[in-house]
Biopython code that builds the backbone (N, CA, C, O; Angstrom):
import numpy as np
from Bio.PDB.StructureBuilder import StructureBuilder

atoms = [
    (1, "ASN", "N", (91.162, -224.616, -75.627)),
    (1, "ASN", "CA", (90.514, -224.779, -76.908)),
    (1, "ASN", "C", (91.550, -225.281, -77.915)),
    (1, "ASN", "O", (92.594, -224.659, -78.109)),
    (2, "PHE", "N", (91.250, -226.399, -78.542)),
    (2, "PHE", "CA", (92.181, -227.043, -79.465)),
    (2, "PHE", "C", (92.515, -226.154, -80.661)),
    (2, "PHE", "O", (93.685, -226.019, -81.019)),
    (3, "LYS", "N", (91.501, -225.543, -81.285)),
    (3, "LYS", "CA", (91.740, -224.704, -82.463)),
    (3, "LYS", "C", (92.613, -223.504, -82.117)),
    (3, "LYS", "O", (93.520, -223.144, -82.868)),
    (4, "LYS", "N", (92.332, -222.900, -80.987)),
    (4, "LYS", "CA", (93.112, -221.738, -80.565)),
    (4, "LYS", "C", (94.574, -222.136, -80.309)),
    (4, "LYS", "O", (95.494, -221.431, -80.723)),
    (5, "ALA", "N", (94.776, -223.246, -79.638)),
    (5, "ALA", "CA", (96.134, -223.731, -79.373)),
    (5, "ALA", "C", (96.851, -224.074, -80.679)),
    (5, "ALA", "O", (98.040, -223.793, -80.828)),
    (6, "HIS", "N", (96.139, -224.670, -81.608)),
    (6, "HIS", "CA", (96.735, -225.020, -82.900)),
    (6, "HIS", "C", (97.154, -223.765, -83.671)),
    (6, "HIS", "O", (98.255, -223.705, -84.220)),
    (7, "ARG", "N", (96.261, -222.756, -83.707)),
    (7, "ARG", "CA", (96.585, -221.499, -84.392)),
    (7, "ARG", "C", (97.787, -220.823, -83.738)),
    (7, "ARG", "O", (98.670, -220.302, -84.420)),
    (8, "ARG", "N", (97.806, -220.840, -82.414)),
    (8, "ARG", "CA", (98.904, -220.219, -81.671)),
    (8, "ARG", "C", (100.231, -220.919, -81.977)),
    (8, "ARG", "O", (101.243, -220.261, -82.216)),
    (9, "ASN", "N", (100.221, -222.240, -81.969)),
    (9, "ASN", "CA", (101.441, -222.987, -82.280)),
    (9, "ASN", "C", (101.889, -222.752, -83.716)),
    (9, "ASN", "O", (103.087, -222.656, -83.981)),
    (10, "LYS", "N", (100.954, -222.660, -84.635)),
    (10, "LYS", "CA", (101.293, -222.378, -86.034)),
    (10, "LYS", "C", (101.938, -220.995, -86.139)),
    (10, "LYS", "O", (102.941, -220.819, -86.831)),
    (11, "PHE", "N", (101.355, -220.028, -85.451)),
    (11, "PHE", "CA", (101.917, -218.675, -85.427)),
    (11, "PHE", "C", (103.349, -218.707, -84.900)),
    (11, "PHE", "O", (104.250, -218.126, -85.506)),
    (12, "PHE", "N", (103.557, -219.377, -83.782)),
    (12, "PHE", "CA", (104.893, -219.458, -83.201)),
    (12, "PHE", "C", (105.872, -220.161, -84.135)),
    (12, "PHE", "O", (107.004, -219.704, -84.293)),
    (13, "ARG", "N", (105.463, -221.250, -84.749)),
    (13, "ARG", "CA", (106.351, -221.971, -85.671)),
    (13, "ARG", "C", (106.765, -221.083, -86.846)),
    (13, "ARG", "O", (107.921, -221.105, -87.269)),
    (14, "GLN", "N", (105.820, -220.307, -87.368)),
    (14, "GLN", "CA", (106.084, -219.506, -88.559)),
    (14, "GLN", "C", (106.849, -218.222, -88.270)),
    (14, "GLN", "O", (107.669, -217.807, -89.089)),
    (15, "LEU", "N", (106.606, -217.581, -87.128)),
    (15, "LEU", "CA", (107.095, -216.216, -86.943)),
    (15, "LEU", "C", (108.043, -215.986, -85.771)),
    (15, "LEU", "O", (108.549, -214.876, -85.610)),
    (16, "THR", "N", (108.292, -216.984, -84.963)),
    (16, "THR", "CA", (109.137, -216.768, -83.790)),
    (16, "THR", "C", (110.534, -216.290, -84.169)),
    (16, "THR", "O", (111.025, -215.320, -83.591)),
    (17, "ALA", "N", (111.171, -216.933, -85.105)),
    (17, "ALA", "CA", (112.532, -216.532, -85.482)),
    (17, "ALA", "C", (112.547, -215.114, -86.045)),
    (17, "ALA", "O", (113.457, -214.338, -85.754)),
    (18, "TYR", "N", (111.555, -214.780, -86.840)),
    (18, "TYR", "CA", (111.461, -213.433, -87.416)),
    (18, "TYR", "C", (111.391, -212.373, -86.312)),
    (18, "TYR", "O", (112.149, -211.403, -86.322)),
    (19, "TYR", "N", (110.476, -212.570, -85.365)),
    (19, "TYR", "CA", (110.323, -211.592, -84.297)),
    (19, "TYR", "C", (111.495, -211.619, -83.320)),
    (19, "TYR", "O", (111.801, -210.605, -82.693)),
    (20, "LEU", "N", (112.144, -212.754, -83.186)),
    (20, "LEU", "CA", (113.334, -212.819, -82.337)),
    (20, "LEU", "C", (114.470, -212.003, -82.943)),
    (20, "LEU", "O", (115.216, -211.349, -82.214)),
    (21, "HIS", "N", (114.609, -212.033, -84.255)),
    (21, "HIS", "CA", (115.593, -211.173, -84.935)),
    (21, "HIS", "C", (115.313, -209.698, -84.628)),
    (21, "HIS", "O", (116.235, -208.933, -84.346)),
    (22, "ILE", "N", (114.062, -209.315, -84.683)),
    (22, "ILE", "CA", (113.673, -207.924, -84.399)),
    (22, "ILE", "C", (113.969, -207.578, -82.946)),
    (22, "ILE", "O", (114.499, -206.503, -82.665)),
    (23, "TRP", "N", (113.638, -208.470, -82.024)),
    (23, "TRP", "CA", (113.893, -208.251, -80.598)),
    (23, "TRP", "C", (115.386, -208.073, -80.354)),
    (23, "TRP", "O", (115.794, -207.198, -79.590)),
    (24, "ILE", "N", (116.193, -208.895, -80.997)),
    (24, "ILE", "CA", (117.649, -208.805, -80.838)),
    (24, "ILE", "C", (118.148, -207.463, -81.355)),
    (24, "ILE", "O", (118.901, -206.780, -80.661)),
    (25, "ALA", "N", (117.745, -207.075, -82.554)),
    (25, "ALA", "CA", (118.186, -205.801, -83.120)),
    (25, "ALA", "C", (117.780, -204.633, -82.233)),
    (25, "ALA", "O", (118.578, -203.725, -81.999)),
    (26, "TYR", "N", (116.566, -204.649, -81.745)),
    (26, "TYR", "CA", (116.060, -203.593, -80.880)),
    (26, "TYR", "C", (116.898, -203.475, -79.608)),
    (26, "TYR", "O", (117.319, -202.380, -79.237)),
    (27, "ASN", "N", (117.133, -204.586, -78.954)),
    (27, "ASN", "CA", (117.883, -204.564, -77.700)),
    (27, "ASN", "C", (119.364, -204.279, -77.912)),
    (27, "ASN", "O", (120.005, -203.682, -77.047)),
    (28, "GLU", "N", (119.915, -204.694, -79.043)),
    (28, "GLU", "CA", (121.303, -204.333, -79.349)),
    (28, "GLU", "C", (121.435, -202.820, -79.515)),
    (28, "GLU", "O", (122.428, -202.234, -79.083)),
    (29, "GLU", "N", (120.454, -202.195, -80.129)),
    (29, "GLU", "CA", (120.483, -200.737, -80.279)),
    (29, "GLU", "C", (120.357, -200.050, -78.918)),
    (29, "GLU", "O", (121.020, -199.042, -78.671)),
    (30, "ILE", "N", (119.533, -200.574, -78.056)),
    (30, "ILE", "CA", (119.434, -200.013, -76.701)),
    (30, "ILE", "C", (120.792, -200.105, -76.014)),
    (30, "ILE", "O", (121.246, -199.132, -75.412)),
    (31, "LEU", "N", (121.439, -201.250, -76.097)),
    (31, "LEU", "CA", (122.758, -201.410, -75.467)),
    (31, "LEU", "C", (123.802, -200.474, -76.072)),
    (31, "LEU", "O", (124.620, -199.905, -75.348)),
    (32, "LYS", "N", (123.778, -200.314, -77.389)),
    (32, "LYS", "CA", (124.715, -199.383, -78.024)),
    (32, "LYS", "C", (124.524, -197.973, -77.486)),
    (32, "LYS", "O", (125.500, -197.274, -77.215)),
    (33, "ASN", "N", (123.279, -197.553, -77.331)),
    (33, "ASN", "CA", (123.000, -196.224, -76.803)),
    (33, "ASN", "C", (123.420, -196.102, -75.347)),
    (33, "ASN", "O", (124.002, -195.092, -74.949)),
    (34, "ILE", "N", (123.132, -197.111, -74.559)),
    (34, "ILE", "CA", (123.509, -197.100, -73.145)),
    (34, "ILE", "C", (125.025, -196.958, -73.000)),
    (34, "ILE", "O", (125.507, -196.226, -72.136)),
    (35, "GLU", "N", (125.763, -197.658, -73.844)),
    (35, "GLU", "CA", (127.228, -197.645, -73.752)),
    (35, "GLU", "C", (127.821, -196.271, -74.057)),
    (35, "GLU", "O", (128.974, -196.009, -73.715)),
    (36, "THR", "N", (127.060, -195.404, -74.687)),
    (36, "THR", "CA", (127.565, -194.060, -74.983)),
    (36, "THR", "C", (127.293, -193.075, -73.852)),
    (36, "THR", "O", (127.766, -191.939, -73.886)),
    (37, "LEU", "N", (126.529, -193.512, -72.846)),
    (37, "LEU", "CA", (126.102, -192.605, -71.775)),
    (37, "LEU", "C", (126.803, -192.916, -70.458)),
    (37, "LEU", "O", (127.152, -194.063, -70.182)),
    (38, "PRO", "N", (127.003, -191.875, -69.645)),
    (38, "PRO", "CA", (127.456, -192.130, -68.284)),
    (38, "PRO", "C", (126.348, -192.856, -67.512)),
    (38, "PRO", "O", (125.166, -192.694, -67.812)),
    (39, "ALA", "N", (126.734, -193.637, -66.538)),
    (39, "ALA", "CA", (125.763, -194.438, -65.786)),
    (39, "ALA", "C", (124.705, -193.589, -65.084)),
    (39, "ALA", "O", (123.624, -194.088, -64.773)),
    (40, "THR", "N", (124.995, -192.336, -64.836)),
    (40, "THR", "CA", (124.031, -191.457, -64.162)),
    (40, "THR", "C", (122.940, -190.956, -65.100)),
    (40, "THR", "O", (121.985, -190.326, -64.647)),
    (41, "GLN", "N", (123.061, -191.221, -66.382)),
    (41, "GLN", "CA", (122.098, -190.687, -67.343)),
    (41, "GLN", "C", (121.111, -191.719, -67.877)),
    (41, "GLN", "O", (120.362, -191.426, -68.810)),
    (42, "TYR", "N", (121.097, -192.899, -67.313)),
    (42, "TYR", "CA", (120.120, -193.894, -67.743)),
    (42, "TYR", "C", (119.806, -194.858, -66.604)),
    (42, "TYR", "O", (120.591, -195.025, -65.670)),
    (43, "LEU", "N", (118.656, -195.477, -66.702)),
    (43, "LEU", "CA", (118.251, -196.570, -65.821)),
    (43, "LEU", "C", (117.662, -197.664, -66.694)),
    (43, "LEU", "O", (116.977, -197.391, -67.680)),
    (44, "VAL", "N", (117.932, -198.878, -66.325)),
    (44, "VAL", "CA", (117.324, -200.013, -67.005)),
    (44, "VAL", "C", (116.498, -200.751, -65.961)),
    (44, "VAL", "O", (116.983, -201.071, -64.875)),
    (45, "ILE", "N", (115.255, -201.010, -66.305)),
    (45, "ILE", "CA", (114.370, -201.736, -65.401)),
    (45, "ILE", "C", (113.416, -202.561, -66.238)),
    (45, "ILE", "O", (112.938, -202.107, -67.278)),
    (46, "ASP", "N", (113.140, -203.767, -65.787)),
    (46, "ASP", "CA", (112.134, -204.552, -66.501)),
    (46, "ASP", "C", (110.778, -204.345, -65.839)),
    (46, "ASP", "O", (110.696, -203.794, -64.741)),
    (47, "HIS", "N", (109.744, -204.775, -66.487)),
    (47, "HIS", "CA", (108.402, -204.480, -65.987)),
    (47, "HIS", "C", (108.141, -205.081, -64.611)),
    (47, "HIS", "O", (107.404, -204.495, -63.818)),
    (48, "LEU", "N", (108.722, -206.221, -64.314)),
    (48, "LEU", "CA", (108.518, -206.817, -62.994)),
    (48, "LEU", "C", (109.300, -206.067, -61.912)),
    (48, "LEU", "O", (108.882, -206.027, -60.754)),
    (49, "GLY", "N", (110.423, -205.481, -62.288)),
    (49, "GLY", "CA", (111.214, -204.704, -61.349)),
    (49, "GLY", "C", (110.510, -203.458, -60.860)),
    (49, "GLY", "O", (110.874, -202.897, -59.826)),
    (50, "LEU", "N", (109.513, -203.025, -61.594)),
    (50, "LEU", "CA", (108.761, -201.843, -61.167)),
    (50, "LEU", "C", (108.090, -202.062, -59.811)),
    (50, "LEU", "O", (107.906, -201.112, -59.049)),
    (51, "LEU", "N", (107.731, -203.286, -59.512)),
    (51, "LEU", "CA", (107.089, -203.564, -58.224)),
    (51, "LEU", "C", (108.035, -203.352, -57.052)),
    (51, "LEU", "O", (107.632, -202.832, -56.011)),
    (52, "SER", "N", (109.279, -203.747, -57.215)),
    (52, "SER", "CA", (110.215, -203.662, -56.097)),
    (52, "SER", "C", (111.126, -202.438, -56.148)),
    (52, "SER", "O", (111.765, -202.106, -55.150)),
    (53, "HIS", "N", (111.195, -201.768, -57.289)),
    (53, "HIS", "CA", (112.122, -200.642, -57.430)),
    (53, "HIS", "C", (111.455, -199.356, -57.899)),
    (53, "HIS", "O", (112.136, -198.448, -58.376)),
    (54, "ASP", "N", (110.144, -199.266, -57.771)),
    (54, "ASP", "CA", (109.455, -198.085, -58.279)),
    (54, "ASP", "C", (109.884, -196.815, -57.555)),
    (54, "ASP", "O", (110.002, -195.760, -58.179)),
    (55, "LYS", "N", (110.116, -196.898, -56.271)),
    (55, "LYS", "CA", (110.527, -195.719, -55.504)),
    (55, "LYS", "C", (111.936, -195.264, -55.928)),
    (55, "LYS", "O", (112.187, -194.068, -56.078)),
    (56, "GLN", "N", (112.834, -196.212, -56.117)),
    (56, "GLN", "CA", (114.186, -195.887, -56.572)),
    (56, "GLN", "C", (114.144, -195.231, -57.952)),
    (56, "GLN", "O", (114.845, -194.249, -58.198)),
    (57, "LEU", "N", (113.341, -195.762, -58.827)),
    (57, "LEU", "CA", (113.179, -195.192, -60.160)),
    (57, "LEU", "C", (112.627, -193.773, -60.070)),
    (57, "LEU", "O", (113.147, -192.854, -60.704)),
    (58, "PHE", "N", (111.586, -193.603, -59.290)),
    (58, "PHE", "CA", (110.980, -192.287, -59.111)),
    (58, "PHE", "C", (111.986, -191.292, -58.530)),
    (58, "PHE", "O", (112.104, -190.170, -59.024)),
    (59, "ASP", "N", (112.708, -191.696, -57.489)),
    (59, "ASP", "CA", (113.693, -190.802, -56.862)),
    (59, "ASP", "C", (114.752, -190.350, -57.861)),
    (59, "ASP", "O", (115.144, -189.183, -57.861)),
    (60, "THR", "N", (115.207, -191.242, -58.693)),
    (60, "THR", "CA", (116.208, -190.877, -59.702)),
    (60, "THR", "C", (115.629, -189.888, -60.704)),
    (60, "THR", "O", (116.264, -188.885, -61.031)),
    (61, "ILE", "N", (114.429, -190.168, -61.188)),
    (61, "ILE", "CA", (113.804, -189.289, -62.180)),
    (61, "ILE", "C", (113.579, -187.890, -61.615)),
    (61, "ILE", "O", (113.805, -186.898, -62.308)),
    (62, "VAL", "N", (113.140, -187.805, -60.369)),
    (62, "VAL", "CA", (112.844, -186.504, -59.755)),
    (62, "VAL", "C", (114.111, -185.816, -59.246)),
    (62, "VAL", "O", (114.375, -184.664, -59.592)),
    (63, "ASN", "N", (114.885, -186.515, -58.432)),
    (63, "ASN", "CA", (116.024, -185.887, -57.758)),
    (63, "ASN", "C", (117.260, -185.723, -58.636)),
    (63, "ASN", "O", (117.954, -184.711, -58.541)),
    (64, "ASP", "N", (117.539, -186.693, -59.477)),
    (64, "ASP", "CA", (118.752, -186.628, -60.296)),
    (64, "ASP", "C", (118.511, -185.992, -61.663)),
    (64, "ASP", "O", (119.384, -185.312, -62.201)),
    (65, "TRP", "N", (117.336, -186.215, -62.212)),
    (65, "TRP", "CA", (117.063, -185.738, -63.562)),
    (65, "TRP", "C", (116.169, -184.511, -63.597)),
    (65, "TRP", "O", (115.942, -183.945, -64.666)),
    (66, "GLY", "N", (115.655, -184.087, -62.443)),
    (66, "GLY", "CA", (114.943, -182.824, -62.346)),
    (66, "GLY", "C", (113.512, -182.795, -62.859)),
    (66, "GLY", "O", (112.988, -181.720, -63.150)),
    (67, "PHE", "N", (112.872, -183.945, -62.976)),
    (67, "PHE", "CA", (111.470, -183.947, -63.395)),
    (67, "PHE", "C", (110.583, -183.613, -62.203)),
    (67, "PHE", "O", (110.880, -184.002, -61.074)),
    (68, "ASN", "N", (109.510, -182.903, -62.451)),
    (68, "ASN", "CA", (108.560, -182.536, -61.408)),
    (68, "ASN", "C", (107.379, -183.498, -61.478)),
    (68, "ASN", "O", (106.439, -183.286, -62.245)),
    (69, "LEU", "N", (107.436, -184.556, -60.672)),
    (69, "LEU", "CA", (106.415, -185.597, -60.702)),
    (69, "LEU", "C", (105.902, -185.876, -59.300)),
    (69, "LEU", "O", (106.563, -185.563, -58.310)),
    (70, "GLN", "N", (104.733, -186.460, -59.227)),
    (70, "GLN", "CA", (104.164, -186.877, -57.954)),
    (70, "GLN", "C", (104.226, -188.400, -57.887)),
    (70, "GLN", "O", (103.804, -189.087, -58.818)),
    (71, "TYR", "N", (104.753, -188.924, -56.783)),
    (71, "TYR", "CA", (104.922, -190.366, -56.626)),
    (71, "TYR", "C", (103.585, -191.055, -56.370)),
    (71, "TYR", "O", (102.759, -190.577, -55.593)),
    (72, "HIS", "N", (103.394, -192.184, -57.039)),
    (72, "HIS", "CA", (102.289, -193.093, -56.765)),
    (72, "HIS", "C", (102.880, -194.494, -56.663)),
    (72, "HIS", "O", (103.618, -194.933, -57.545)),
    (73, "ASP", "N", (102.555, -195.173, -55.607)),
    (73, "ASP", "CA", (103.053, -196.532, -55.402)),
    (73, "ASP", "C", (102.622, -197.403, -56.582)),
    (73, "ASP", "O", (101.431, -197.537, -56.865)),
    (74, "PHE", "N", (103.590, -197.984, -57.256)),
    (74, "PHE", "CA", (103.294, -198.789, -58.437)),
    (74, "PHE", "C", (102.362, -199.948, -58.098)),
    (74, "PHE", "O", (101.518, -200.328, -58.910)),
    (75, "ALA", "N", (102.512, -200.503, -56.914)),
    (75, "ALA", "CA", (101.662, -201.626, -56.509)),
    (75, "ALA", "C", (100.189, -201.226, -56.429)),
    (75, "ALA", "O", (99.303, -202.075, -56.524)),
    (76, "GLN", "N", (99.934, -199.929, -56.252)),
    (76, "GLN", "CA", (98.551, -199.466, -56.180)),
    (76, "GLN", "C", (97.902, -199.317, -57.565)),
    (76, "GLN", "O", (96.677, -199.348, -57.679)),
    (77, "VAL", "N", (98.702, -199.160, -58.594)),
    (77, "VAL", "CA", (98.153, -199.006, -59.943)),
    (77, "VAL", "C", (98.468, -200.207, -60.839)),
    (77, "VAL", "O", (97.917, -200.335, -61.933)),
    (78, "TYR", "N", (99.336, -201.062, -60.378)),
    (78, "TYR", "CA", (99.755, -202.243, -61.121)),
    (78, "TYR", "C", (98.628, -203.264, -61.190)),
    (78, "TYR", "O", (97.994, -203.566, -60.179)),
    (79, "LYS", "N", (98.383, -203.787, -62.363)),
    (79, "LYS", "CA", (97.380, -204.829, -62.552)),
    (79, "LYS", "C", (98.084, -206.052, -63.145)),
    (79, "LYS", "O", (98.346, -206.104, -64.347)),
    (80, "PRO", "N", (98.383, -207.025, -62.297)),
    (80, "PRO", "CA", (99.123, -208.198, -62.779)),
    (80, "PRO", "C", (98.495, -208.858, -63.997)),
    (80, "PRO", "O", (99.207, -209.442, -64.815)),
    (81, "SER", "N", (97.198, -208.779, -64.130)),
    (81, "SER", "CA", (96.523, -209.423, -65.255)),
    (81, "SER", "C", (96.867, -208.778, -66.594)),
    (81, "SER", "O", (96.641, -209.380, -67.644)),
    (82, "LEU", "N", (97.409, -207.563, -66.572)),
    (82, "LEU", "CA", (97.747, -206.876, -67.823)),
    (82, "LEU", "C", (99.127, -207.266, -68.357)),
    (82, "LEU", "O", (99.457, -206.961, -69.503)),
    (83, "PHE", "N", (99.921, -207.927, -67.545)),
    (83, "PHE", "CA", (101.240, -208.377, -67.987)),
    (83, "PHE", "C", (101.153, -209.837, -68.399)),
    (83, "PHE", "O", (100.695, -210.687, -67.636)),
    (84, "ASN", "N", (101.596, -210.111, -69.607)),
    (84, "ASN", "CA", (101.614, -211.491, -70.079)),
    (84, "ASN", "C", (102.829, -212.216, -69.526)),
    (84, "ASN", "O", (103.890, -211.629, -69.315)),
    (85, "LYS", "N", (102.644, -213.495, -69.300)),
    (85, "LYS", "CA", (103.751, -214.349, -68.905)),
    (85, "LYS", "C", (104.559, -214.637, -70.176)),
    (85, "LYS", "O", (103.996, -214.832, -71.253)),
    (86, "ALA", "N", (105.869, -214.659, -70.033)),
    (86, "ALA", "CA", (106.727, -214.928, -71.185)),
    (86, "ALA", "C", (106.536, -216.368, -71.646)),
    (86, "ALA", "O", (106.472, -217.291, -70.834)),
    (87, "ASP", "N", (106.448, -216.541, -72.946)),
    (87, "ASP", "CA", (106.318, -217.880, -73.518)),
    (87, "ASP", "C", (107.692, -218.496, -73.709)),
    (87, "ASP", "O", (108.661, -217.793, -73.998)),
    (88, "ASP", "N", (107.775, -219.792, -73.548)),
    (88, "ASP", "CA", (109.007, -220.517, -73.831)),
    (88, "ASP", "C", (109.051, -220.762, -75.336)),
    (88, "ASP", "O", (108.276, -221.553, -75.873)),
    (89, "ILE", "N", (109.958, -220.081, -75.997)),
    (89, "ILE", "CA", (110.014, -220.159, -77.463)),
    (89, "ILE", "C", (111.133, -221.071, -77.970)),
    (89, "ILE", "O", (111.287, -221.249, -79.179)),
    (90, "ASP", "N", (111.905, -221.641, -77.062)),
    (90, "ASP", "CA", (113.086, -222.412, -77.462)),
    (90, "ASP", "C", (112.786, -223.463, -78.532)),
    (90, "ASP", "O", (113.524, -223.577, -79.511)),
    (91, "HIS", "N", (111.729, -224.216, -78.354)),
    (91, "HIS", "CA", (111.460, -225.302, -79.298)),
    (91, "HIS", "C", (110.900, -224.811, -80.641)),
    (91, "HIS", "O", (110.747, -225.604, -81.570)),
    (92, "PHE", "N", (110.597, -223.521, -80.748)),
    (92, "PHE", "CA", (110.128, -222.966, -82.016)),
    (92, "PHE", "C", (111.270, -222.376, -82.847)),
    (92, "PHE", "O", (111.092, -222.097, -84.032)),
    (93, "VAL", "N", (112.432, -222.188, -82.237)),
    (93, "VAL", "CA", (113.565, -221.586, -82.926)),
    (93, "VAL", "C", (114.528, -222.688, -83.340)),
    (93, "VAL", "O", (115.111, -223.368, -82.496)),
    (94, "LYS", "N", (114.686, -222.857, -84.636)),
    (94, "LYS", "CA", (115.551, -223.914, -85.159)),
    (94, "LYS", "C", (117.027, -223.519, -85.126)),
    (94, "LYS", "O", (117.905, -224.377, -85.032)),
    (95, "ASP", "N", (117.289, -222.229, -85.204)),
    (95, "ASP", "CA", (118.661, -221.714, -85.236)),
    (95, "ASP", "C", (119.175, -221.545, -83.801)),
    (95, "ASP", "O", (118.854, -220.569, -83.123)),
    (96, "GLU", "N", (119.967, -222.501, -83.362)),
    (96, "GLU", "CA", (120.482, -222.488, -81.986)),
    (96, "GLU", "C", (121.359, -221.261, -81.732)),
    (96, "GLU", "O", (121.364, -220.733, -80.620)),
    (97, "THR", "N", (122.097, -220.801, -82.738)),
    (97, "THR", "CA", (122.940, -219.615, -82.587)),
    (97, "THR", "C", (122.079, -218.386, -82.310)),
    (97, "THR", "O", (122.427, -217.564, -81.462)),
    (98, "LEU", "N", (120.981, -218.258, -83.007)),
    (98, "LEU", "CA", (120.061, -217.142, -82.799)),
    (98, "LEU", "C", (119.496, -217.178, -81.384)),
    (98, "LEU", "O", (119.419, -216.150, -80.710)),
    (99, "LEU", "N", (119.111, -218.345, -80.949)),
    (99, "LEU", "CA", (118.551, -218.501, -79.609)),
    (99, "LEU", "C", (119.587, -218.160, -78.536)),
    (99, "LEU", "O", (119.266, -217.484, -77.558)),
    (100, "GLN", "N", (120.801, -218.613, -78.709)),
    (100, "GLN", "CA", (121.859, -218.317, -77.737)),
    (100, "GLN", "C", (122.191, -216.827, -77.713)),
    (100, "GLN", "O", (122.452, -216.259, -76.652)),
    (101, "LYS", "N", (122.181, -216.205, -78.874)),
    (101, "LYS", "CA", (122.428, -214.761, -78.940)),
    (101, "LYS", "C", (121.348, -214.006, -78.163)),
    (101, "LYS", "O", (121.648, -213.073, -77.419)),
    (102, "ALA", "N", (120.112, -214.410, -78.338)),
    (102, "ALA", "CA", (119.008, -213.764, -77.629)),
    (102, "ALA", "C", (119.139, -213.971, -76.120)),
    (102, "ALA", "O", (118.906, -213.041, -75.347)),
    (103, "LYS", "N", (119.505, -215.161, -75.700)),
    (103, "LYS", "CA", (119.652, -215.447, -74.273)),
    (103, "LYS", "C", (120.807, -214.652, -73.662)),
    (103, "LYS", "O", (120.698, -214.157, -72.540)),
    (104, "MET", "N", (121.902, -214.532, -74.395)),
    (104, "MET", "CA", (123.029, -213.737, -73.894)),
    (104, "MET", "C", (122.647, -212.269, -73.790)),
    (104, "MET", "O", (123.020, -211.593, -72.831)),
    (105, "LEU", "N", (121.913, -211.783, -74.763)),
    (105, "LEU", "CA", (121.457, -210.400, -74.751)),
    (105, "LEU", "C", (120.482, -210.150, -73.604)),
    (105, "LEU", "O", (120.550, -209.113, -72.944)),
    (106, "GLU", "N", (119.599, -211.074, -73.374)),
    (106, "GLU", "CA", (118.657, -210.959, -72.259)),
    (106, "GLU", "C", (119.411, -210.919, -70.923)),
    (106, "GLU", "O", (119.083, -210.124, -70.042)),
    (107, "THR", "N", (120.411, -211.774, -70.784)),
    (107, "THR", "CA", (121.216, -211.787, -69.565)),
    (107, "THR", "C", (121.948, -210.479, -69.381)),
    (107, "THR", "O", (122.029, -209.964, -68.265)),
    (108, "LYS", "N", (122.485, -209.930, -70.463)),
    (108, "LYS", "CA", (123.179, -208.628, -70.404)),
    (108, "LYS", "C", (122.219, -207.536, -69.986)),
    (108, "LYS", "O", (122.546, -206.723, -69.122)),
    (109, "MET", "N", (121.038, -207.502, -70.584)),
    (109, "MET", "CA", (120.061, -206.480, -70.234)),
    (109, "MET", "C", (119.633, -206.615, -68.773)),
    (109, "MET", "O", (119.520, -205.614, -68.065)),
    (110, "LYS", "N", (119.399, -207.824, -68.328)),
    (110, "LYS", "CA", (119.000, -208.037, -66.924)),
    (110, "LYS", "C", (120.104, -207.632, -65.966)),
    (110, "LYS", "O", (119.826, -207.175, -64.857)),
    (111, "SER", "N", (121.363, -207.794, -66.384)),
    (111, "SER", "CA", (122.477, -207.423, -65.508)),
    (111, "SER", "C", (122.536, -205.898, -65.308)),
    (111, "SER", "O", (123.110, -205.427, -64.326)),
    (112, "LEU", "N", (121.957, -205.147, -66.214)),
    (112, "LEU", "CA", (121.941, -203.692, -66.118)),
    (112, "LEU", "C", (120.748, -203.153, -65.330)),
    (112, "LEU", "O", (120.708, -201.977, -64.970)),
    (113, "CYS", "N", (119.780, -204.028, -65.069)),
    (113, "CYS", "CA", (118.562, -203.584, -64.373)),
    (113, "CYS", "C", (118.845, -203.209, -62.921)),
    (113, "CYS", "O", (119.713, -203.774, -62.256)),
    (114, "ILE", "N", (118.070, -202.227, -62.464)),
    (114, "ILE", "CA", (118.189, -201.842, -61.054)),
    (114, "ILE", "C", (117.442, -202.840, -60.187)),
    (114, "ILE", "O", (117.417, -202.699, -58.965)),
]
sb = StructureBuilder()
sb.init_structure("model")
sb.init_model(0)
sb.init_chain("A")
sb.init_seg("    ")
for serial, (resi, resn, name, xyz) in enumerate(atoms, 1):
    if name == "N":
        sb.init_residue(resn, " ", resi, " ")
    sb.init_atom(name, np.array(xyz, "f"), 0.0, 1.0, " ", f" {name:<3s}", serial, name[0])
structure = sb.get_structure()
């Protein structure tokens, strides 16, 4: 739909940099907190990693952290249609430094994922 695509592009042009600043601040705070903890006290996983690492995540939460939970295979409750595909925002961000900072932060966060 042309109108919907136009509205979406207008939204991205107007607000992408604003929300990217927020995303950067949020993830920088997560990294600051992670850096204060021993590696045994946190796990980082992205939503797609839940499909391949759900058992590892569950085992850590139950066995290492002492939670009393019942395991359910994530693939049995996962609904791919509920996860949005990431949009390519590069051409909406005029500040190349901001974009590079976000990409470096994303790479750092992914490097910490199980």
